[in-house]
C-alpha positions, 0 to 999 in steps of 0.5 A: 620853689624848685625848678624841674632841672634843680630837682633833676640834679638832686635826684641824680646826686641821690642816685649816684650816692646809693649804696648798692651791694656789690656781691654777687657782682652779676646781680648788682652790676646790671643795677648800677649799669642801668641807673648810670644810663641817666634818663629823664627821671620823670617820675621822681621829678614829678613826685618832688614837684608835687611835694614842693607845692606844699613843702619847701624842703624836699630832702626828707622825701628823696628816698621815696622819689628815687624809689620811683626811679629804681622801680621804673628802671626795673620795669624797663629791664623786663620790658626790654627782654619781652620786647627783644630791645637792643638799645636803651638810652643810646646804650645796649640793654642789660640783656644784651650786655649780660643775658636775659636771665641776668636782666630778669633777676637784676630787675627783681632785685631792683623791685625789692630795692625800690620797696626798701627805699620807699620805707626809708626814714619812716615817711608820713602816711606810709601805709597810704603811700605803700597802698598807692605804690602797690596798686600802681605796680599791679596796674602796670602789670595789667597794662603790660599784659594787655600790650602783649595780648594786642600782639596776637590781635588785629582788631585792637580799637583806639580806645583799648590802646588808650586804656592800655597806655593809661595802665602801662605808662600814665598811672605811674606818672599820676601816682608819683604826683599823688605820692608827693602830695600825700607825703606833703600833707596836701588836701586829699582833693589836691592829691586827686587833682594831681593824679588826674593831671598825671593820667592825662599827661601820661597818655600824652607822653606815651603818644608822643613816644609812639610818635617819636618812634616813627618821626623822631631823630634817632641821634636825639631819640636814643633808640632806632627809629621804626622799632614799633613798625618792625615788630608790628606793635599795635600803637595808636598810629597803626590802629588809626592808620588801619581804621582810616586807610582806603582799601588799597592802603589797608591791603598794603599795611596788612601785607607789611604786617604779614611779611616775615622776610623783608629788609627792615629799612624798606618796611619802615619807609613803606609803612611811614609813607602809608602813615603820611598818606593817611595823615596819621602824623597830624591825627596823632599830634591832635590826640596828644594836644587833646590830652595835654590840654586836659592835663593843664586844665585840671591844674586849675583845681589845685588849692595852691597859688597859681605861681607855685604851679608854674614849675609843674606846667613848664615841666609838662610843656617840656614833656609834650614838646620834647624830641627824645 
């Protein structure tokens, strides 16, 4: 069995060895740039962890694992344009280094490259894998649309937010695990269990991302803290704060949400202070632990020996307690 760190090294080596076309340069240079920024490579590592539960040699499915990372980075290029994000992994985003049109088109090219990698080496059960991948990609678009719809709504409920992040974030983690199981000829029930594990872990992961955007260390997190606050993003934390605040606290929050002229640092400090008064930090931590516990409990339904699942458990623990 490989550890997550060993699999990460193999994924990075495979990405470094990708034969990316170099002409026209302004199409492919952004692809190389965003892939060179590193990252946690969570999706390919999860796929390989799922595969490695049943097969020892992961090399035959490395193209499919890298396809997931290329696809994920394609979504980031487009997300950064839509969210007007300046930084990604501590570096300027593609649309800041080049421009928005380039980011969109290079992202489109990455989507095509992802499908090409997915089909490489004629993988087993390709039709099933392709259907899973395509359905997941469509669900991620649905999640992004919900996220954009929430921008103009002031009545978003916590359950709606959880559904949105399930689509936007969790389904790709879940599909990565299930894809690994499918490619490894795992029992269909095990593939379902791994998918359910990924859904719960993915929701916990996104809640942690929201949490770190407020309470993380910017030097470690790789992005400016408070970005969600500045753009009035309907996160679980903001939704719960509005729901639980008393009349005075709610008025202050709504005042900040309605301001168009403000000093960014003052808004971040004021909203964070209100979060602290309402106890949002603990509420979010409890919700994260709830989904994390559900994820770990799900793994007991796998047919493989418990010691084989340890690498997956350790990786899940790392995601839950990360600081970036």
